[in-house]
C-alpha positions as CSV (number, residue, x, y, z in Angstrom):
1,M,28.4,-43.5,-14.9
2,T,27.7,-45.8,-12.2
3,P,24.3,-46.6,-10.9
4,K,25.3,-44.9,-7.5
5,K,26.3,-41.6,-9.3
6,R,23.0,-41.8,-11.3
7,R,21.0,-42.0,-8.2
8,R,22.7,-39.1,-6.6
9,L,22.5,-36.9,-9.6
10,A,18.6,-37.8,-10.0
11,F,18.3,-36.9,-6.2
12,A,20.1,-33.7,-6.6
13,M,18.0,-32.8,-9.5
14,A,14.7,-33.6,-7.8
15,I,15.8,-31.4,-5.0
16,V,16.7,-28.3,-7.2
17,A,13.4,-29.0,-9.2
18,A,11.2,-29.0,-5.8
19,A,13.2,-26.0,-4.6
20,A,12.3,-24.0,-7.8
21,G,8.5,-25.2,-7.8
22,G,8.3,-24.0,-4.1
23,S,10.1,-20.7,-4.8
24,A,7.6,-19.9,-7.8
25,L,4.5,-20.7,-5.6
26,V,5.7,-18.3,-3.0
27,V,6.4,-15.6,-5.5
28,A,3.0,-16.0,-7.1
29,A,1.3,-16.0,-3.6
30,L,3.1,-12.7,-2.5
31,K,2.7,-10.9,-5.9
32,D,0.1,-8.4,-4.9
33,N,1.1,-8.3,-1.2
34,V,4.8,-7.3,-1.6
35,L,3.7,-3.6,-2.3
36,Y,4.4,-1.3,0.6
37,F,1.0,0.4,-0.1
38,Y,-1.5,0.9,-2.8
39,S,-2.2,4.5,-4.3
40,P,-5.9,5.3,-4.6
41,A,-5.8,4.6,-8.5
42,D,-4.3,1.2,-7.7
43,V,-7.2,0.4,-5.3
44,A,-9.6,1.2,-7.9
45,A,-7.7,-0.8,-10.7
46,K,-7.0,-3.8,-8.6
47,H,-10.6,-4.0,-7.2
48,V,-9.4,-4.9,-3.8
49,A,-12.1,-6.9,-1.9
50,P,-13.7,-5.5,1.4
51,G,-12.0,-6.8,4.5
52,V,-8.6,-7.4,2.9
53,A,-6.0,-5.5,5.1
54,F,-3.5,-3.3,3.0
55,R,-1.9,0.2,3.3
56,I,-3.1,3.1,1.2
57,G,-0.9,6.2,0.5
58,G,-1.3,9.4,-1.2
59,L,-2.0,13.1,-0.1
60,V,-4.8,14.1,2.1
61,E,-7.0,16.1,-0.1
62,K,-7.7,19.6,0.7
63,H,-11.0,20.6,2.4
64,S,-11.6,16.9,3.1
65,V,-10.9,16.4,6.8
66,M,-14.2,16.4,8.8
67,R,-14.2,15.7,12.5
68,G,-17.1,13.2,13.5
69,P,-18.3,12.4,17.0
70,G,-15.6,11.5,19.6
71,A,-12.2,10.7,18.0
72,T,-13.7,9.8,14.5
73,V,-12.1,11.8,11.6
74,H,-13.2,11.3,7.9
75,F,-10.8,12.6,5.1
76,T,-10.1,11.7,1.5
77,V,-6.9,10.4,0.3
78,T,-5.8,11.3,-3.5
79,D,-3.0,10.6,-5.9
80,G,-4.5,13.0,-8.6
81,R,-6.1,10.5,-10.5
82,A,-8.4,8.7,-7.8
83,T,-9.7,9.5,-4.4
84,V,-10.6,7.1,-1.6
85,P,-12.6,8.2,1.4
86,V,-11.0,7.2,4.7
87,A,-12.5,6.9,8.2
88,Y,-10.4,6.7,11.3
89,T,-11.0,6.6,14.8
90,G,-8.2,7.6,17.2
91,V,-5.6,10.2,17.7
92,L,-4.0,11.6,14.5
93,P,-0.3,12.2,14.3
94,D,0.6,15.8,15.1
95,L,1.9,16.3,11.6
96,F,-1.4,15.2,10.0
97,R,-2.9,18.0,7.7
98,E,-4.5,18.5,4.5
99,G,-2.3,18.6,1.4
100,Q,0.2,16.3,2.9
101,G,1.5,12.8,2.6
102,V,-0.1,10.1,4.6
103,V,0.0,6.3,4.7
104,A,-2.9,4.4,6.4
105,L,-3.3,0.8,7.4
106,G,-6.7,-0.7,7.2
107,A,-9.2,-2.3,5.0
108,L,-12.2,-1.3,2.6
109,D,-15.7,-1.6,4.0
110,G,-18.7,-2.8,1.9
111,S,-19.3,0.9,0.7
112,G,-15.9,1.3,-0.7
113,A,-14.5,3.6,2.0
114,F,-11.3,2.8,3.7
115,V,-11.6,2.1,7.4
116,A,-8.0,2.8,8.9
117,S,-6.7,1.1,11.9
118,E,-3.5,3.2,11.9
119,V,-2.5,6.6,10.1
120,L,1.1,7.5,9.6
121,A,2.0,11.3,8.6
122,K,5.3,12.5,7.3
123,H,7.9,13.5,9.9
124,D,9.2,16.7,8.5
125,E,8.4,19.4,5.8
126,R,10.5,17.7,3.1
127,Y,10.0,13.9,3.8
128,M,7.4,11.8,1.9
129,P,7.6,8.0,1.5
130,P,9.3,7.2,-1.7
131,E,6.2,5.2,-2.8
132,V,3.9,8.1,-2.4
133,V,6.4,10.3,-4.4
134,D,6.4,7.5,-7.2
135,A,2.5,7.3,-7.3
136,L,2.3,11.1,-7.5
137,K,4.9,11.2,-10.4
138,R,2.9,8.5,-12.4
139,S,-0.2,10.6,-11.9
140,G,1.5,13.7,-13.0
141,H,0.9,15.6,-10.0
142,W,4.4,15.9,-8.7
143,K,6.5,18.8,-9.4
144,E,10.2,18.2,-9.1
145,G,11.9,20.7,-6.6
146,E,8.7,21.8,-5.0
147,K,7.8,20.7,-1.5
148,P,4.7,18.5,-1.3
């Protein structure tokens, strides 16, 4: 092998190594942020720090919706294993109700309550985000063939 070919081979190997290292760093940095949302049990298990924005998904717990002053609403999201209290100020979607699937965007406050900046409800009586269904199946609260 000529010296010129050795330099080219060394250069190509250096580029491949650098690309692999960069990819590993990106994957490691995104490891916990790739999820579409966390279930309430995931929030407790991962000890999410206050102020870190994420999505939480599950079912709106029955008899947990309380209307506060103005447009403030307090409710609880559950996956059957854990619950997380949620506070939201704004207009809720028309299809928001107890016992139905919900995904909320926001962050935990210092007391462990989730302060939502956006609330998404399911769009018809049979639809639920696949991630919510998976979380309910993992917790044992999903019954196949039944409407959520």
